[in-house]
C-alpha positions in Angstrom: -10.9 -8.5 -14.0 -13.9 -6.2 -13.5 -17.5 -7.0 -13.4 -19.5 -6.1 -16.5 -22.5 -3.7 -15.8 -25.7 -4.7 -17.4 -28.4 -2.4 -18.7 -28.1 0.9 -20.5 -24.5 2.1 -20.9 -21.6 -0.3 -20.3 -18.8 0.1 -17.8 -16.7 -1.9 -15.5 -16.5 -1.9 -11.8 -13.8 -3.5 -9.7 -14.1 -6.2 -7.1 -13.9 -3.6 -4.2 -16.8 -1.6 -5.7 -18.7 -4.8 -6.2 -18.4 -5.7 -2.5 -19.4 -2.2 -1.6 -22.5 -2.5 -3.7 -23.4 -5.9 -2.2 -23.0 -4.5 1.3 -25.2 -1.5 0.5 -28.0 -3.6 -0.9 -27.9 -6.1 1.9 -27.8 -3.5 4.6 -30.6 -1.4 3.1 -28.3 1.6 2.5 -29.9 1.7 -0.9 -33.5 2.8 -0.3 -34.9 1.7 -3.7 -34.0 -1.9 -3.1 -36.1 -3.7 -5.9 -39.1 -1.4 -5.8 -41.0 -2.0 -9.0 -41.6 1.7 -9.8 -38.1 2.8 -8.8 -35.6 0.0 -9.7 -32.3 -0.1 -8.0 -29.5 2.0 -9.5 -26.9 0.5 -11.7 -23.6 -0.1 -10.0 -22.0 3.0 -11.6 -25.1 5.1 -10.7 -24.9 3.9 -7.1 -21.2 4.9 -6.9 -22.1 8.5 -7.9 -25.1 8.7 -5.6 -23.3 7.6 -2.6 -19.6 8.7 -2.5 -17.5 6.8 -0.1 -14.2 8.2 1.2 -11.6 5.5 0.8 -9.0 5.2 3.5 -5.4 6.2 2.7 -4.0 3.2 0.9 -1.4 1.4 2.9 0.4 -1.9 2.6 0.3 -4.2 5.6 0.2 -1.1 7.9 3.1 0.6 6.1 2.9 3.7 3.8 3.4 1.5 0.7 4.8 -1.7 -0.6 8.4 -0.4 -0.9 8.5 0.8 2.7 7.0 -2.4 3.9 9.4 -4.5 1.9 12.5 -2.7 3.1 11.3 -2.8 6.7 10.6 -6.5 6.3 14.2 -7.2 5.3 15.7 -5.0 8.0 13.8 -6.9 10.6 14.3 -10.4 9.2 17.9 -10.4 7.9 20.3 -10.8 10.8 23.1 -8.6 9.2 20.7 -5.8 8.3 19.0 -6.0 11.7 22.4 -5.8 13.5 23.5 -2.8 11.3 20.1 -1.0 11.9 20.7 -1.4 15.7 23.9 0.6 15.4 22.5 3.7 13.6 20.1 6.4 14.5 18.2 6.9 11.2 17.5 5.3 7.9 20.0 7.3 5.8 22.8 6.2 8.2 21.5 2.6 7.7 21.7 2.9 3.9 25.3 4.3 4.1 26.4 1.5 6.5 24.8 -1.2 4.3 26.5 0.3 1.2 29.8 0.1 3.1 29.0 -3.5 4.2 28.6 -4.5 0.5 31.6 -2.4 -0.6 29.5 -0.2 -2.8 30.9 3.2 -3.7 28.3 5.9 -2.7 29.1 7.8 -6.0 28.5 4.8 -8.2 25.2 3.9 -9.9 25.2 0.6 -8.0 22.6 0.2 -5.3 21.6 -2.2 -2.6 18.2 -3.9 -3.2 16.1 -6.3 -1.2 15.7 -9.8 -2.6 12.4 -8.6 -4.0 14.2 -5.9 -6.0 13.3 -2.8 -4.0 16.1 -0.3 -3.9 17.1 1.1 -0.5 17.2 4.5 -2.2 13.8 4.1 -3.8 12.0 7.5 -4.1 8.7 5.9 -2.9 10.1 4.9 0.5 8.6 6.7 3.5 11.8 7.7 5.2 10.1 9.1 8.3 8.4 5.8 8.8 11.7 3.9 8.4 13.4 6.4 10.8 10.7 5.5 13.4 11.2 1.8 12.9 15.0 2.2 13.4 14.4 4.3 16.4 12.2 1.6 17.9 14.8 -1.0 17.3 17.3 1.0 19.4 15.0 1.5 22.4 
């Protein structure tokens, strides 16, 4: 749910932008703070006047939700954890897990976490998962 902009022209801003605006006005980043001749800019005008570089979006420190979810299951399911400790990279882990569940690598079946994330999801950051498996084996 966005916040409705008042004044000329209508638009919607999200909660993150709203918090940014509140911070800017409270910390005097906006120089025309309630000056009668020069009223403060509308939220959308403020966003164009003062571009802010957003940090790379991550999920709990991981590249994305899918990578976080798979790593969560590898680290918290005893069988998956033990298998991960016997391999040297993520692709080997996926192959061993498929063998464990008796899934033919040529079939369309796939192993998924309890949250429904496929171990072969194209959004997974394989390099990050390789690093995690490497750390498990140190």
